[in-house]
Backbone as numpy.savetxt, mean C-alpha at the origin, in Angstrom:
# Nx Ny Nz CAx CAy CAz Cx Cy Cz
10.05 -14.89 -65.16 8.69 -14.98 -64.75 8.45 -14.00 -63.61
7.42 -13.35 -63.78 7.06 -12.36 -62.78 5.96 -12.91 -61.89
6.18 -12.81 -60.57 5.24 -13.34 -59.61 4.45 -12.17 -59.03
3.17 -12.11 -59.28 2.34 -11.03 -58.75 1.33 -11.60 -57.78
1.01 -10.78 -56.80 0.03 -11.20 -55.82 -1.11 -10.20 -55.83
-2.28 -10.72 -55.73 -3.45 -9.85 -55.64 -3.81 -9.69 -54.16
-3.70 -8.47 -53.69 -4.01 -8.19 -52.30 -5.12 -7.16 -52.28
-6.14 -7.47 -51.54 -7.22 -6.49 -51.41 -7.31 -6.05 -49.95
-7.42 -4.76 -49.73 -7.51 -4.20 -48.39 -8.98 -4.02 -48.04
-9.39 -4.63 -46.96 -10.76 -4.45 -46.50 -10.72 -3.72 -45.16
-11.58 -2.77 -45.00 -11.57 -2.05 -43.73 -12.03 -2.95 -42.59
-11.35 -2.85 -41.51 -11.70 -3.67 -40.36 -12.62 -2.88 -39.44
-13.08 -3.58 -38.43 -13.95 -2.92 -37.46 -13.14 -1.88 -36.68
-13.77 -0.81 -36.29 -13.02 0.18 -35.52 -12.56 -0.44 -34.19
-11.36 -0.09 -33.80 -10.81 -0.65 -32.59 -11.55 -0.10 -31.38
-11.97 -1.01 -30.53 -12.64 -0.58 -29.30 -11.62 -0.54 -28.18
-11.70 0.48 -27.38 -10.80 0.58 -26.25 -11.31 -0.28 -25.12
-10.46 -1.16 -24.66 -10.85 -2.02 -23.55 -10.75 -1.22 -22.26
-11.66 -1.52 -21.38 -11.63 -0.83 -20.09 -10.38 -1.27 -19.33
-9.60 -0.30 -18.91 -8.39 -0.63 -18.18 -8.75 -1.08 -16.77
-7.98 -2.03 -16.29 -8.21 -2.47 -14.93 -7.74 -1.38 -13.97
-8.54 -1.17 -12.96 -8.17 -0.15 -11.98 -7.00 -0.66 -11.16
-6.00 0.16 -11.01 -4.87 -0.24 -10.18 -4.99 0.46 -8.85
-4.85 -0.33 -7.81 -4.96 0.20 -6.46 -3.60 0.31 -5.81
-2.57 0.01 -6.53 -1.28 -0.10 -5.87 -0.76 1.24 -5.35
-0.86 2.31 -6.14 -0.27 3.56 -5.69 -1.04 4.17 -4.52
-2.34 4.28 -4.65 -3.10 4.89 -3.56 -3.08 4.01 -2.31
-3.09 2.70 -2.48 -2.98 1.81 -1.33 -1.62 1.91 -0.67
-0.58 2.08 -1.48 0.77 2.23 -0.92 0.89 3.54 -0.15
0.29 4.60 -0.66 0.32 5.88 0.05 -0.43 5.77 1.37
-1.57 5.11 1.35 -2.35 4.92 2.58 -1.54 4.10 3.59
-0.87 3.05 3.14 -0.06 2.24 4.03 1.11 3.01 4.61
1.76 3.85 3.80 2.89 4.64 4.28 2.44 5.68 5.29
1.33 6.36 5.02 0.81 7.36 5.96 0.37 6.68 7.26
-0.22 5.51 7.17 -0.61 4.77 8.37 0.62 4.38 9.18
1.72 4.02 8.50 2.95 3.70 9.20 3.51 4.92 9.92
3.48 6.07 9.26 3.96 7.29 9.91 3.12 7.66 11.12
1.82 7.54 10.99 0.94 7.87 12.12 1.14 6.88 13.27
1.29 5.61 12.95 1.50 4.62 14.00 2.86 4.80 14.65
3.82 5.30 13.91 5.13 5.56 14.49 5.07 6.70 15.51
4.13 7.61 15.34 4.00 8.72 16.26 3.18 8.42 17.50
2.43 7.35 17.51 1.56 7.05 18.67 2.36 6.78 19.95
3.46 6.01 19.92 4.23 5.85 21.17 4.81 7.16 21.69
5.13 8.06 20.78 5.66 9.36 21.21 4.57 10.14 21.95
3.33 10.00 21.51 2.23 10.68 22.21 2.03 10.12 23.61
2.19 8.82 23.78 1.98 8.21 25.09 3.15 8.42 26.03
4.36 8.22 25.53 5.53 8.19 26.41 6.42 9.42 26.29
6.12 10.31 25.38 6.90 11.54 25.27 8.22 11.33 24.55
9.15 12.23 24.83 10.42 12.20 24.11 11.32 11.03 24.52
11.03 10.35 25.62 11.82 9.18 26.00 11.66 8.03 25.01
10.62 8.09 24.20 10.41 7.05 23.19 11.53 7.06 22.17
12.12 8.21 21.93 13.20 8.29 20.95 14.41 7.46 21.39
14.68 7.39 22.67 15.76 6.53 23.15 15.41 5.05 22.96
14.14 4.73 23.12 13.69 3.36 22.87 13.84 3.03 21.40
13.48 3.98 20.52 13.61 3.76 19.07 15.06 3.68 18.64
15.97 4.25 19.43 17.38 4.23 19.08 17.90 2.80 18.97
17.40 1.92 19.82 17.86 0.53 19.82 16.94 -0.41 19.07
15.72 -0.01 18.84 14.75 -0.93 18.23 14.29 -0.48 16.85
14.97 0.49 16.25 14.51 1.01 14.96 14.45 -0.03 13.85
15.31 -1.07 13.81 15.16 -2.04 12.72 13.82 -2.77 12.73
13.29 -3.00 13.92 12.00 -3.69 14.00 10.88 -2.82 13.42
10.91 -1.55 13.77 9.87 -0.65 13.29 10.06 -0.30 11.81
11.31 -0.25 11.38 11.57 -0.03 9.96 11.12 -1.23 9.13
11.21 -2.42 9.71 10.76 -3.62 8.99 9.26 -3.63 8.79
8.53 -2.87 9.59 7.08 -2.79 9.41 6.68 -1.86 8.27
7.62 -1.08 7.74 7.28 -0.17 6.64 6.81 -0.91 5.39
7.57 -1.86 4.84 7.05 -2.57 3.67 5.81 -3.39 3.98
5.73 -3.90 5.20 4.54 -4.66 5.59 3.32 -3.74 5.58
3.49 -2.52 6.09 2.39 -1.56 6.11 1.96 -1.16 4.70
2.93 -0.99 3.82 2.61 -0.63 2.43 1.85 -1.76 1.75
2.28 -3.00 1.96 1.59 -4.14 1.35 0.19 -4.29 1.95
0.06 -4.06 3.26 -1.27 -4.11 3.88 -2.17 -3.04 3.29
-1.62 -1.85 3.08 -2.41 -0.78 2.47 -2.88 -1.13 1.07
-2.00 -1.72 0.28 -2.38 -2.13 -1.08 -3.43 -3.24 -1.04
-3.22 -4.21 -0.18 -4.14 -5.35 -0.10 -5.53 -4.91 0.38
-5.56 -4.11 1.43 -6.87 -3.69 1.95 -7.57 -2.73 0.99
-6.79 -1.90 0.30 -7.40 -0.99 -0.67 -8.01 -1.76 -1.85
-7.37 -2.86 -2.22 -7.94 -3.66 -3.31 -9.11 -4.50 -2.82
-9.10 -4.91 -1.56 -10.19 -5.72 -1.03 -11.49 -4.94 -0.89
-11.39 -3.64 -0.63 -12.60 -2.82 -0.51 -12.93 -2.13 -1.82
-12.36 -2.61 -2.92 -12.64 -2.13 -4.27 -12.35 -0.65 -4.45
-11.29 -0.18 -3.85 -10.85 1.19 -4.06 -11.62 2.25 -3.30
-12.44 1.86 -2.37 -13.15 2.86 -1.55 -12.15 3.41 -0.53
-11.81 4.67 -0.70 -10.69 5.25 0.03 -10.94 5.34 1.52
-12.13 5.72 1.92 -12.40 5.91 3.35 -12.32 4.58 4.09
-12.90 3.54 3.52 -12.85 2.23 4.16 -11.42 1.69 4.21
-10.68 1.90 3.13 -9.30 1.39 3.13 -8.43 2.15 4.10
-8.65 3.47 4.24 -7.87 4.24 5.21 -8.15 3.76 6.62
-9.42 3.58 6.94 -9.77 3.12 8.29 -9.23 1.72 8.57
-9.41 0.81 7.64 -8.94 -0.56 7.85 -7.42 -0.62 7.94
-6.73 0.15 7.11 -5.27 0.16 7.15 -4.76 0.78 8.44
-5.38 1.87 8.87 -4.97 2.50 10.13 -5.13 1.54 11.31
-6.25 0.86 11.36 -6.49 -0.07 12.46 -5.49 -1.22 12.42
-5.26 -1.78 11.25 -4.36 -2.93 11.13 -2.91 -2.56 11.43
-2.44 -1.46 10.86 -1.05 -1.06 11.07 -0.83 -0.63 12.52
-1.81 0.06 13.10 -1.68 0.46 14.50 -1.66 -0.76 15.41
-2.45 -1.76 15.09 -2.42 -2.99 15.88 -1.07 -3.69 15.76
-0.49 -3.70 14.56 0.84 -4.30 14.40 1.89 -3.54 15.20
1.84 -2.23 15.14 2.78 -1.42 15.91 2.60 -1.66 17.40
1.36 -1.71 17.85 1.09 -1.95 19.26 1.61 -3.29 19.73
1.38 -4.32 18.91 1.89 -5.65 19.26 3.41 -5.68 19.32
4.05 -5.04 18.34 5.50 -5.01 18.34 6.04 -4.21 19.52
5.42 -3.09 19.79 5.86 -2.25 20.90 5.71 -2.98 22.23
4.58 -3.64 22.43 4.39 -4.38 23.66 5.31 -5.59 23.77
5.58 -6.22 22.65 6.51 -7.36 22.65 7.91 -6.91 23.03
8.35 -5.76 22.49 9.68 -5.26 22.80 9.76 -4.74 24.24
8.67 -4.22 24.77 8.68 -3.76 26.15 8.65 -4.92 27.15
8.02 -6.01 26.74 7.85 -7.14 27.65 9.08 -7.94 27.73
């Protein structure tokens, strides 16, 4: 006995491309990293080259702020819906405040 199946092919609707969700992770991470680098240079501007001796003993604390700064950059960039200027300003202010608090805590 031969078993046959009747299959009919019907054209389907054309596939529509769904709008991809905007990802803010890379640009926010870059903003956070650049803010960390700039905040790392601020004590050098105030105290000169003697800051490097201070960083010699306290570098783990400031290095620990690197991932925090990157996450802050990503979070703030997503909160302002990808507006780069606002996220840069907010990230710079936040990361600089964190660096200032840590620097003052270590000096005190």
